[in-house]
C-alpha positions as CSV (number, residue, x, y, z in Angstrom):
1,X,80.9,73.2,140.2
2,X,78.8,71.8,137.4
3,X,75.9,73.9,138.5
4,X,78.1,77.0,138.6
5,X,79.5,76.2,135.2
6,X,76.1,75.6,133.7
7,X,74.8,78.9,135.2
8,X,77.7,80.8,133.6
9,X,77.1,79.2,130.3
10,X,73.4,80.1,130.5
11,X,74.3,83.7,131.2
12,X,76.6,83.8,128.3
13,X,74.0,82.4,125.9
14,X,71.5,84.8,127.4
15,X,73.7,87.8,126.8
16,X,74.3,86.7,123.2
17,X,70.6,86.2,122.5
18,X,70.0,89.7,124.0
19,X,72.6,91.2,121.7
20,X,71.1,89.4,118.7
21,X,67.6,90.5,119.8
22,X,68.7,94.1,120.0
23,X,70.3,93.9,116.6
24,X,67.1,92.5,115.1
25,X,65.0,95.2,116.8
26,X,67.2,98.1,115.7
27,X,67.3,96.8,112.1
28,X,63.5,96.2,111.8
29,X,62.5,99.4,113.5
30,X,60.8,101.8,111.1
31,X,62.0,99.6,108.2
32,X,59.5,101.0,105.8
33,X,59.4,104.6,107.0
34,X,61.7,106.0,104.3
35,X,61.1,105.9,100.5
36,X,62.7,103.5,98.1
37,X,65.4,105.5,96.4
38,X,67.6,105.1,93.4
39,X,70.0,102.3,94.5
40,X,67.1,100.3,96.0
41,X,64.9,100.8,93.0
42,X,67.7,99.5,90.8
43,X,68.0,96.3,93.0
44,X,64.2,95.7,92.8
45,X,64.2,96.3,89.0
46,X,67.0,93.7,88.6
47,X,65.1,91.2,90.8
48,X,61.7,91.5,89.1
49,X,60.9,89.3,86.2
50,X,62.2,85.8,85.5
51,X,65.5,84.4,86.8
52,X,67.0,84.7,83.3
53,X,65.9,88.3,83.0
54,X,67.5,89.1,86.4
55,X,70.8,87.7,85.2
56,X,70.6,89.6,81.9
57,X,69.9,92.9,83.6
58,X,72.6,92.5,86.2
59,X,75.1,91.5,83.6
60,X,74.7,94.9,81.9
61,X,75.3,96.7,85.2
62,X,78.3,97.3,87.4
63,X,76.9,95.0,90.1
64,X,77.6,91.3,90.9
65,X,74.6,89.0,90.7
66,X,74.2,87.3,94.1
67,X,72.0,89.9,95.9
68,X,69.7,90.4,92.9
69,X,69.2,86.7,92.6
70,X,68.5,86.2,96.3
71,X,66.1,89.2,96.2
72,X,64.4,87.7,93.1
73,X,63.6,84.5,95.1
74,X,62.7,86.6,98.2
75,X,60.2,88.7,96.3
76,X,58.6,85.5,94.9
77,X,58.1,84.1,98.4
78,X,57.6,87.3,100.5
79,X,56.4,90.0,98.2
80,X,57.9,93.3,97.1
81,X,56.6,95.8,99.7
82,X,59.1,98.3,101.1
83,X,59.2,96.3,104.4
84,X,59.7,93.0,102.6
85,X,62.5,93.9,100.2
86,X,64.5,95.5,103.0
87,X,63.9,92.6,105.4
88,X,66.2,90.5,103.4
89,X,69.1,92.8,104.2
90,X,68.0,93.1,107.8
91,X,68.2,89.3,108.3
92,X,71.7,89.2,106.8
93,X,72.8,92.0,109.0
94,X,71.5,90.2,112.1
95,X,73.4,87.1,111.0
96,X,76.6,89.3,110.7
97,X,76.3,90.2,114.4
98,X,76.0,86.5,115.4
99,X,78.9,85.6,113.1
100,X,81.1,88.3,114.5
101,X,80.6,86.9,118.0
102,X,81.8,83.5,116.8
103,X,84.8,85.1,115.0
104,X,85.8,87.1,118.1
105,X,85.4,84.1,120.3
106,X,87.6,81.9,118.1
107,X,90.3,84.6,117.8
108,X,90.2,85.7,121.4
109,X,87.6,84.7,123.9
110,X,83.8,84.7,124.5
111,X,83.8,88.1,126.2
112,X,85.6,89.7,123.3
113,X,83.2,88.1,120.8
114,X,80.2,89.3,122.8
115,X,81.6,92.9,123.0
116,X,82.3,93.0,119.3
117,X,78.9,91.6,118.5
118,X,77.3,94.3,120.7
119,X,79.3,97.1,119.0
120,X,78.1,95.8,115.6
121,X,74.6,95.5,116.8
122,X,74.6,99.1,117.8
123,X,76.5,100.4,114.8
124,X,74.5,103.1,113.0
125,X,76.6,102.4,109.9
126,X,75.6,98.8,109.9
127,X,72.0,99.5,110.6
128,X,71.8,102.0,107.7
129,X,72.7,99.3,105.2
130,X,70.7,96.7,107.1
131,X,67.6,98.8,106.1
132,X,68.6,99.2,102.5
133,X,67.8,96.6,99.8
134,X,71.3,96.4,98.5
135,X,74.1,93.9,98.7
136,X,76.1,95.6,101.4
137,X,74.7,93.7,104.4
138,X,75.0,90.4,102.5
139,X,78.6,91.2,101.6
140,X,79.5,92.2,105.2
141,X,78.0,88.9,106.5
142,X,79.8,86.7,104.0
143,X,83.1,88.5,104.6
144,X,82.9,87.8,108.3
145,X,82.0,84.2,107.4
146,X,85.0,83.9,105.0
147,X,87.3,85.2,107.7
148,X,85.9,82.7,110.2
149,X,86.4,79.9,107.6
150,X,89.9,81.1,106.9
151,X,90.9,80.3,110.5
152,X,90.4,76.6,109.8
153,X,92.9,76.9,106.9
154,X,95.4,79.0,108.9
155,X,98.0,77.3,111.0
156,X,97.3,76.6,114.7
157,X,98.4,80.1,115.6
158,X,95.1,81.4,114.4
159,X,92.6,78.6,114.8
160,X,92.0,74.8,115.3
161,X,92.4,72.6,112.3
162,X,90.5,69.3,112.4
163,X,92.5,66.8,110.4
164,X,89.5,64.8,109.4
165,X,87.7,67.8,107.9
166,X,90.2,69.5,105.7
167,X,88.2,69.3,102.5
168,X,85.1,70.5,104.3
169,X,87.0,73.5,105.6
170,X,88.3,74.4,102.1
171,X,84.8,74.1,100.6
172,X,83.3,76.3,103.3
173,X,85.9,79.0,102.8
174,X,85.5,78.9,99.0
175,X,81.7,79.1,99.2
176,X,81.8,82.1,101.6
177,X,84.7,83.9,99.8
178,X,83.1,83.5,96.4
179,X,79.7,84.5,97.8
180,X,81.3,87.7,99.2
181,X,82.8,88.5,95.8
182,X,79.5,87.8,94.1
183,X,77.8,90.2,96.6
184,X,80.3,93.1,96.2
185,X,83.5,93.1,94.3
186,X,85.2,95.2,97.0
187,X,85.0,92.2,99.2
188,X,88.1,91.1,97.4
189,X,90.0,93.7,99.5
190,X,89.3,91.7,102.6
191,X,90.3,88.5,100.9
192,X,93.6,90.3,100.0
193,X,94.1,91.0,103.7
194,X,93.5,87.4,104.6
195,X,96.1,86.4,102.0
196,X,98.6,88.9,103.4
197,X,98.1,87.6,106.9
198,X,98.8,84.1,105.7
199,X,101.9,85.3,103.9
200,X,103.1,87.0,107.2
201,X,102.7,83.6,109.0
202,X,104.7,81.9,106.2
203,X,107.5,84.4,106.4
204,X,107.8,84.7,110.2
205,X,110.2,82.1,111.5
206,X,108.6,79.9,114.2
207,X,110.3,76.6,114.2
208,X,109.6,73.7,111.8
209,X,106.8,74.3,109.3
210,X,104.5,71.9,107.4
211,X,103.7,72.6,103.8
212,X,100.2,71.3,104.2
213,X,98.6,74.6,105.4
214,X,100.2,76.5,102.5
215,X,99.0,73.9,100.0
216,X,95.5,74.0,101.4
217,X,95.4,77.8,101.4
218,X,96.6,78.0,97.8
219,X,94.0,75.4,96.7
220,X,91.3,77.5,98.4
221,X,92.3,80.7,96.7
222,X,92.5,79.0,93.3
223,X,89.1,77.5,93.7
224,X,87.7,80.9,94.7
225,X,89.2,82.5,91.6
226,X,87.7,79.7,89.4
227,X,84.3,80.4,90.9
228,X,84.5,84.0,89.8
229,X,85.6,83.2,86.2
230,X,82.1,82.9,84.7
231,X,81.3,86.5,85.7
232,X,84.6,88.0,84.7
233,X,83.6,88.9,81.0
234,X,80.9,91.1,82.4
235,X,83.2,92.7,85.0
236,X,85.8,93.5,82.3
237,X,83.1,95.0,80.1
238,X,81.8,97.3,82.9
239,X,85.4,98.4,83.8
240,X,85.7,99.9,80.3
241,X,82.2,101.4,80.3
242,X,81.6,102.6,83.8
243,X,81.3,106.4,84.1
244,X,79.1,107.0,87.1
245,X,81.2,109.8,88.6
246,X,82.7,113.1,87.6
247,X,86.5,113.2,87.3
248,X,88.1,115.1,90.1
249,X,90.3,114.3,93.1
250,X,89.7,112.3,96.3
251,X,92.5,112.7,98.9
252,X,93.5,110.0,101.4
253,X,92.8,112.2,104.4
254,X,89.2,112.6,103.1
255,X,88.9,108.9,102.8
256,X,90.3,108.2,106.3
257,X,88.2,110.9,108.0
258,X,84.9,110.0,106.4
259,X,85.5,106.3,107.0
260,X,86.3,106.7,110.7
261,X,83.2,109.0,111.1
262,X,81.0,106.3,109.4
263,X,82.5,103.6,111.6
264,X,81.7,105.6,114.7
265,X,78.3,107.3,114.0
266,X,77.2,106.3,110.5
267,X,75.9,108.9,108.1
268,X,73.5,110.9,110.2
269,X,75.6,112.7,112.8
270,X,78.2,115.5,112.6
271,X,79.7,118.0,114.9
272,X,81.2,117.6,118.4
273,X,79.4,114.3,119.1
274,X,80.7,112.8,115.9
275,X,84.2,113.9,116.5
276,X,84.2,112.7,120.1
277,X,82.9,109.3,119.0
278,X,85.6,109.0,116.4
279,X,88.3,109.7,118.9
280,X,86.7,107.4,121.5
281,X,86.3,104.4,119.3
282,X,89.8,105.0,117.8
283,X,91.2,105.1,121.3
284,X,89.6,101.8,122.2
285,X,90.9,100.2,119.0
286,X,94.4,101.6,119.9
287,X,94.1,100.1,123.4
288,X,93.3,96.8,121.8
289,X,96.3,97.1,119.5
290,X,98.6,97.8,122.5
291,X,97.3,94.9,124.4
292,X,97.9,92.5,121.5
293,X,101.4,93.8,121.0
294,X,102.1,93.2,124.6
295,X,101.2,89.5,124.3
296,X,103.7,88.0,121.9
297,X,101.4,85.1,121.0
298,X,98.7,87.4,119.7
299,X,100.8,89.5,117.3
300,X,99.8,87.5,114.3
301,X,96.2,88.0,115.2
302,X,96.9,91.7,115.5
303,X,98.4,91.6,112.0
304,X,95.3,90.0,110.7
305,X,93.0,92.6,112.2
306,X,95.0,95.6,111.0
307,X,95.5,94.1,107.5
308,X,91.7,93.7,107.4
309,X,91.3,97.4,108.2
310,X,94.2,98.8,106.2
311,X,94.3,96.7,103.0
312,X,90.9,97.8,101.8
313,X,91.6,101.4,102.7
314,X,95.0,101.4,100.9
315,X,93.7,99.7,97.8
316,X,90.8,102.1,97.6
317,X,93.2,105.1,98.0
318,X,95.3,103.8,95.2
319,X,92.2,103.3,93.0
320,X,90.8,106.8,93.6
321,X,94.0,108.2,92.2
322,X,92.8,107.2,88.7
323,X,89.0,106.6,89.5
324,X,88.1,109.3,92.0
325,X,84.9,107.8,93.3
326,X,84.5,107.2,97.0
327,X,81.9,106.6,99.6
328,X,82.5,105.2,103.1
329,X,80.2,102.3,102.2
330,X,83.0,100.9,100.0
331,X,84.9,100.2,103.3
332,X,82.0,98.8,105.2
333,X,83.6,95.3,105.0
334,X,86.5,96.7,107.1
335,X,84.1,97.6,110.0
336,X,84.2,94.1,111.7
337,X,88.0,94.2,112.2
338,X,87.9,97.7,113.6
339,X,85.2,96.8,116.1
340,X,87.1,93.6,117.0
341,X,90.1,95.8,117.8
342,X,87.9,98.1,120.0
343,X,86.4,95.0,121.7
344,X,89.9,93.7,122.5
345,X,90.7,97.2,124.0
346,X,87.5,97.2,126.1
347,X,88.2,93.7,127.4
348,X,91.8,94.6,128.2
349,X,90.8,97.7,130.2
350,X,88.1,95.7,132.1
351,X,90.6,93.1,133.1
352,X,93.1,95.8,134.1
353,X,90.5,97.5,136.3
354,X,89.4,94.2,137.9
355,X,93.0,93.2,138.8
356,X,93.5,96.6,140.5
357,X,90.1,96.9,142.0
358,X,91.1,98.6,145.2
359,X,93.9,100.8,143.9
360,X,94.1,104.2,142.3
361,X,95.2,102.6,139.0
362,X,92.0,100.5,139.0
363,X,89.8,103.5,139.4
364,X,91.9,105.2,136.6
365,X,91.4,102.2,134.4
366,X,87.6,102.3,134.9
367,X,87.6,106.0,134.1
368,X,89.7,105.5,131.0
369,X,87.3,102.8,129.8
370,X,84.0,104.3,130.7
371,X,84.6,107.8,129.3
372,X,85.2,106.7,125.6
373,X,82.8,103.8,125.9
374,X,80.0,106.1,127.1
375,X,80.7,108.7,124.5
376,X,80.8,106.1,121.7
377,X,77.5,104.5,122.7
378,X,75.9,107.9,123.4
379,X,76.9,109.2,120.0
380,X,75.6,106.0,118.4
381,X,72.3,106.5,120.2
382,X,72.1,110.2,118.9
383,X,73.0,109.1,115.4
384,X,70.2,106.4,115.4
385,X,67.7,108.9,116.8
386,X,68.5,111.2,113.9
387,X,68.4,108.3,111.4
388,X,64.9,107.2,112.6
389,X,63.2,110.5,113.2
390,X,65.0,113.4,111.5
391,X,63.3,113.5,108.0
392,X,66.0,116.0,106.8
393,X,68.4,113.0,106.8
394,X,66.1,110.6,105.0
395,X,66.8,109.1,101.6
396,X,65.4,110.9,98.5
397,X,61.6,110.8,98.8
398,X,60.4,109.3,95.5
399,X,57.3,107.9,97.3
400,X,56.0,111.4,98.1
401,X,56.8,112.6,94.6
402,X,54.8,109.8,93.0
403,X,51.9,110.2,95.6
404,X,51.7,113.9,94.8
405,X,51.7,113.4,91.0
406,X,49.1,110.6,91.3
407,X,46.8,112.8,93.3
408,X,47.0,115.8,90.9
409,X,47.5,114.1,87.5
410,X,45.0,113.3,84.7
411,X,45.2,110.7,81.9
412,X,46.8,113.4,79.7
413,X,49.8,114.1,81.8
414,X,53.4,113.2,81.0
415,X,56.2,112.5,83.5
416,X,59.8,113.3,82.5
417,X,62.6,111.9,84.7
418,X,66.1,113.5,84.7
419,X,68.0,111.3,84.5
420,X,66.9,107.8,83.5
421,X,68.5,106.2,86.6
422,X,65.5,107.5,88.6
423,X,63.1,105.4,86.5
424,X,63.3,102.1,88.6
425,X,62.4,103.9,91.9
426,X,59.6,105.8,90.1
427,X,58.3,102.7,88.4
428,X,58.3,100.9,91.8
429,X,55.6,103.3,93.1
430,X,53.9,104.4,89.9
431,X,53.9,101.1,87.9
432,X,52.2,101.7,84.6
433,X,49.7,104.3,85.9
434,X,51.6,107.2,84.4
435,X,53.5,107.5,81.1
436,X,57.2,108.3,82.0
437,X,60.0,109.5,79.7
438,X,63.5,109.0,81.2
439,X,66.1,111.3,79.8
440,X,68.5,109.9,79.0
441,X,67.1,106.4,78.8
442,X,69.9,104.7,80.8
443,X,69.5,102.9,84.1
444,X,73.0,103.7,85.3
445,X,74.2,107.3,85.8
446,X,76.7,108.2,83.1
447,X,78.8,111.4,82.9
448,X,80.0,110.6,79.4
449,X,76.7,111.3,77.7
450,X,75.1,114.3,79.2
451,X,71.8,115.6,77.9
452,X,72.3,117.5,74.6
453,X,69.9,119.9,72.9
454,X,68.9,117.2,70.4
455,X,67.1,115.4,73.2
456,X,64.6,118.3,73.2
457,X,63.4,117.0,69.9
458,X,62.6,113.7,71.5
459,X,60.8,115.6,74.3
460,X,58.8,117.5,71.7
461,X,57.6,114.2,70.2
462,X,56.6,113.0,73.7
463,X,54.7,116.2,74.4
464,X,52.3,115.6,71.5
465,X,48.8,114.7,72.9
466,X,49.6,115.7,76.5
467,X,48.4,118.8,78.4
468,X,50.6,118.8,81.5
469,X,54.2,117.7,82.1
470,X,55.7,116.8,85.5
471,X,59.5,117.1,85.6
472,X,61.2,115.0,88.3
473,X,64.8,115.9,89.2
474,X,67.2,114.0,91.4
475,X,71.0,114.8,91.1
476,X,70.4,116.4,87.7
477,X,74.0,117.5,87.6
478,X,75.0,114.0,86.5
479,X,72.9,113.7,83.4
480,X,72.0,117.3,82.8
481,X,74.8,119.4,84.2
482,X,73.9,122.6,82.4
483,X,70.2,122.3,83.4
484,X,69.1,122.2,79.8
485,X,65.7,120.4,80.3
486,X,64.4,122.4,83.2
487,X,65.6,125.7,81.6
488,X,64.1,124.9,78.2
489,X,60.7,124.1,79.7
490,X,60.7,127.1,82.0
491,X,61.5,129.5,79.1
492,X,58.8,127.9,76.9
493,X,55.8,126.9,79.0
494,X,53.8,128.3,81.9
495,X,54.8,126.7,85.2
496,X,52.1,126.4,87.8
497,X,53.3,125.9,91.3
498,X,53.7,122.7,93.1
499,X,52.3,122.9,96.6
500,X,54.8,120.7,98.3
501,X,58.6,120.2,98.8
502,X,60.3,116.8,98.7
503,X,63.4,115.7,100.4
504,X,66.5,115.7,98.1
505,X,64.2,115.8,95.0
506,X,62.6,118.5,92.9
507,X,59.2,118.4,91.1
508,X,58.1,121.0,88.5
509,X,54.8,121.2,86.7
510,X,54.3,122.7,83.2
511,X,51.3,123.5,81.1
512,X,52.2,122.0,77.7
513,X,48.7,122.3,76.1
514,X,50.3,124.6,73.5
515,X,52.0,121.6,72.0
516,X,55.7,120.9,71.1
517,X,57.6,124.3,71.1
518,X,61.0,123.4,72.4
519,X,64.0,124.4,70.2
520,X,66.7,121.7,69.8
521,X,69.2,123.8,67.7
522,X,70.4,127.4,67.7
523,X,68.0,129.8,65.9
524,X,71.0,131.8,64.7
525,X,73.8,129.8,63.2
526,X,77.3,131.3,63.6
527,X,80.4,129.3,63.1
528,X,83.5,130.3,65.0
529,X,86.4,128.7,66.9
530,X,88.3,129.5,70.0
531,X,91.9,128.1,70.2
532,X,94.3,128.0,73.1
533,X,98.0,128.6,72.6
534,X,99.8,125.3,72.5
535,X,97.7,122.1,72.7
536,X,95.0,123.3,75.1
537,X,92.2,122.2,72.7
538,X,89.7,123.9,70.5
539,X,86.1,125.0,71.2
540,X,83.6,125.7,68.5
541,X,80.7,128.1,68.6
542,X,77.7,126.6,66.7
543,X,75.3,129.5,67.1
544,X,73.0,131.3,69.6
545,X,69.5,132.1,70.6
546,X,68.7,135.8,71.3
547,X,64.9,135.9,71.6
548,X,64.8,139.8,72.0
549,X,67.1,142.4,70.5
550,X,65.6,145.6,71.8
551,X,65.8,146.6,75.5
552,X,65.7,149.4,78.0
553,X,68.2,150.2,80.7
554,X,67.8,147.9,83.7
555,X,66.2,145.0,81.7
556,X,67.7,141.5,81.4
557,X,69.0,140.0,78.2
558,X,68.5,136.3,77.8
559,X,71.2,134.7,75.6
560,X,71.8,131.0,74.8
561,X,75.2,129.9,73.4
562,X,75.8,126.5,71.8
563,X,79.3,125.0,72.0
564,X,81.1,121.9,70.8
565,X,84.6,120.5,71.3
566,X,85.6,118.3,68.4
567,X,88.5,116.8,70.5
568,X,89.5,116.6,74.1
569,X,90.1,119.9,75.9
570,X,92.9,119.8,78.4
571,X,92.0,122.9,80.5
572,X,89.0,124.3,82.2
573,X,87.9,127.6,80.7
574,X,85.5,130.3,81.5
575,X,83.3,132.1,78.9
576,X,82.4,135.8,79.1
577,X,79.6,137.7,77.4
578,X,79.6,141.5,77.3
579,X,77.4,144.3,76.0
580,X,79.7,147.1,74.7
581,X,78.8,150.7,73.8
582,X,80.4,152.7,71.0
583,X,83.3,153.7,73.3
584,X,83.8,150.0,74.4
585,X,82.1,150.8,77.7
586,X,80.7,147.7,79.3
587,X,77.1,148.1,80.3
588,X,76.4,144.4,81.1
589,X,78.6,141.4,81.6
590,X,78.5,137.8,82.8
591,X,81.3,135.3,83.2
592,X,80.5,131.5,83.6
593,X,82.4,128.3,83.8
594,X,82.0,127.0,80.3
595,X,79.5,124.1,80.6
596,X,79.0,123.9,84.3
597,X,80.9,123.6,87.5
598,X,80.3,119.8,87.4
599,X,80.9,119.7,83.7
600,X,83.8,122.1,82.8
601,X,85.6,122.0,79.4
602,X,88.1,119.4,80.5
603,X,85.2,116.9,81.0
604,X,83.4,117.6,77.7
605,X,82.7,114.6,75.6
606,X,84.2,115.2,72.1
607,X,81.3,116.0,69.7
608,X,78.7,116.7,72.4
609,X,76.8,119.9,72.1
610,X,76.6,122.1,75.2
611,X,74.2,125.0,75.7
612,X,75.0,127.8,78.2
613,X,72.4,130.3,79.4
614,X,73.4,133.9,80.1
615,X,71.4,136.6,81.9
616,X,72.8,140.0,81.4
617,X,71.3,142.9,83.3
618,X,71.8,146.2,81.5
619,X,73.2,149.1,83.5
620,X,70.3,151.4,84.4
621,X,72.4,154.4,83.5
622,X,73.2,153.1,80.0
623,X,72.4,155.7,77.3
624,X,70.2,154.9,74.3
625,X,72.0,153.6,71.3
626,X,73.3,150.6,69.4
627,X,75.4,148.1,71.4
628,X,77.6,145.1,70.5
629,X,77.0,141.7,72.1
630,X,80.3,139.8,72.2
631,X,81.6,136.6,73.7
632,X,85.0,134.8,74.3
633,X,86.9,132.3,76.4
634,X,89.7,132.8,78.9
635,X,91.9,130.7,81.2
636,X,91.0,131.8,84.7
637,X,94.3,130.5,86.1
638,X,96.4,132.5,83.7
639,X,93.9,135.2,82.9
640,X,94.6,134.9,79.2
641,X,92.0,134.9,76.5
642,X,91.7,132.3,73.7
643,X,92.1,133.4,70.1
644,X,89.0,133.6,68.0
645,X,88.6,132.5,64.4
646,X,85.7,132.4,62.0
647,X,82.4,134.4,61.7
648,X,82.5,137.6,63.7
649,X,86.0,136.9,65.1
650,X,87.7,140.0,66.4
651,X,91.1,138.8,67.8
652,X,90.1,137.3,71.2
653,X,86.4,137.5,71.0
654,X,83.4,137.0,68.7
655,X,80.8,139.6,67.7
656,X,77.5,137.9,68.1
657,X,74.9,140.6,67.3
658,X,74.0,144.2,67.7
659,X,71.2,145.2,70.1
660,X,69.3,148.3,70.6
661,X,68.9,150.0,74.0
662,X,66.2,152.6,74.2
663,X,65.9,155.5,76.6
664,X,65.1,154.9,80.2
665,X,61.4,155.1,81.0
C-alpha cells in the first residue's frame, strides 16, 4: 500500500513538474524575437537610473511602482538585453502556473489544480504578457497568491485555518494583496471579489458563527489599505491628469466578447478557430458551474470563482461609461478563476465518464469532454504558432526602424518622433547615437494637447544645422490627429524613399538641407466665427494658406485652414470648401470632419489651434474665369449650416479668396 501510495505521489509530482516545465519552455521560447515596443520601453526607462530616479519617474506616470522597482534591481543584476528584461515577467508567469495548482488543490483537489495549471501554462493570453516587460504577469501571480492566502482567513468552508498561525496568515495576505495593488491598480477588482465572497459567507445562515474570522478579515483589509496610502497622492494626481485615450463609447458586449476571446486564444487568432475555442472553453466553465451547483457544499466556492470573474468585468464596464478605455489585458487577473471553473468542468466530466465506463452515457461523456477540450487546446496551439512565427502579428518594430536609420544616417541627421511616447523605445535601441526630437515632449500619450502649428517653430529651430530628417510615426492619431507634422514636411521638403517597411510603424526621410522653412501660422490672416444655434459652441477661423491662386481645369488646389475653439464645442461638425463660378456653379468641393475622425470638434481642447488640409480637384470642364473660394461648417446629423460672422461672412459661409482658372490646355 505504501509503495502504491508513494508511486501515485511521484506521478503527481512528475505531472506538476512537467506542466511547470512546459510553462517555462513556452514563455522563454523566442523571448527576444520581437522588438521592444512603447509599453516595454516605458518600463525600461522607469527602471534605469538610480532607485530614487525610478520612484520619481513612476510617480509622474499612471503606473504603480512595484514592477519598475523590481525591474530596476533585475537590470542591475542581469543586464538590460531584450531577453533579460522580459525574463523577469516570464519567471513570474511560471510561478503563477505553480501557484494556481496550489489554489486549485486547496479549493478542490489535486487533479483540478493540475488541470487548471495546465490550462494556464498553455494559455496564449498568459504567454503574451509573460513575454512583455510590464507588470501584468507580476500582478497575475500576486493576485493568485492573494486568493490563496485569503483561504486561510476565510472560514473552514473555504480552507484550513491553523489557530497557531493567524498573524502569519494575515501578514501573508496583506503582503500579497498590497503587492498586487502596487503591480496594477486593477488588481483591486479581484480583492473586491474576495471581499464579496467573504460577505456572502457572513450573510448565509449556517449555524453558530464565530466573530474571529470577520475580525481577522477586516484587520487584513485595513492593513492592505494602509499599505497603499503612501502612493495614494500620486494616484489621485494621475486620475485628474490622465488623458491617454480618445473619448467615445465602449459597450459591455464588446468588453465581454473581447475578453472571452482573449481568455481562449489570446490576441493572435480570429475567425472560426477563435469562435470555436471561446464556445468550448465557456462550455467547460459552465460544466464546472453546474457540477459545483449540484454539490451543496461547494456553492460558496462557486460564488468565489464567479465573483472573481464577474466583479472585475462589472466594475470595468461601469468605469468605461465615463472613461471609455478598454483592453482585454485589464481583465487578465480574472483569467485564473475562469480556468479554474473550466478545470472543475473537465474533472467532473472525466469522473462521469469513468463511472459509466461501459455504458452509452459514458461514451457520450467522453465525447462531450474531448470535443471542446481538443478544440480549445488546438486553437491555443494555432494561436501560439501565429504568435511565435507570424510577423504580421508582432509588436511595433522599433528595433528595425532604428537599425535602418543607423545604417543610413550621418552625423548631420535629425530624428523626429511623433509622439513623444515613442522616445523610450527609440532610446533603448539608439541610445545617444542619434539626436532625437520627441513631439510633443511627453512620455505618456495625451489627447488633451495635440500637436499645434506652433510646434513647427520648434521643429524649425531643431532643423538648423542638419541635412536630413527622419520622421518616426507610431499611432500618430493620438498626438497628431490632423497629421500636421508629416503633411508640413511633405509640402516643404523633398522626400527620398525609404527602402523598407516596418510593422505597425512608419518611417519617412526628408532632405532638409535648405534649412528651416516650415510655416507655423497662417500666411493670410482672416478672422471669422461660425456659431451654432443654441449652445452648440463657437468655432473661429484664424486664417488660411493658399500657396497658388491661378489654376487650369483638372488641377488640384491645396488649401490649409486654421481653426480654434475658444470654449468647449458640444457637437461634431463637418467643414466644407467649395470653388464657385459666377453662377454659383460648384466646380470643386471637399467636405471633411473638422479636425479629424479621431479629433472631431467635440474633442477640441479650448484654445488649441487646428489646421485642416483640403485638396480640391477642379472640374476638367470648368470654363476660364474668376472663381470664389468659400468655406463653412454644418451639422451632418441635422444637415444644417452654422451662421458665419466676421471677415468675408456671407450668411452661412465665409468668402476666403478669389482664384483664377485659365483655359484648358
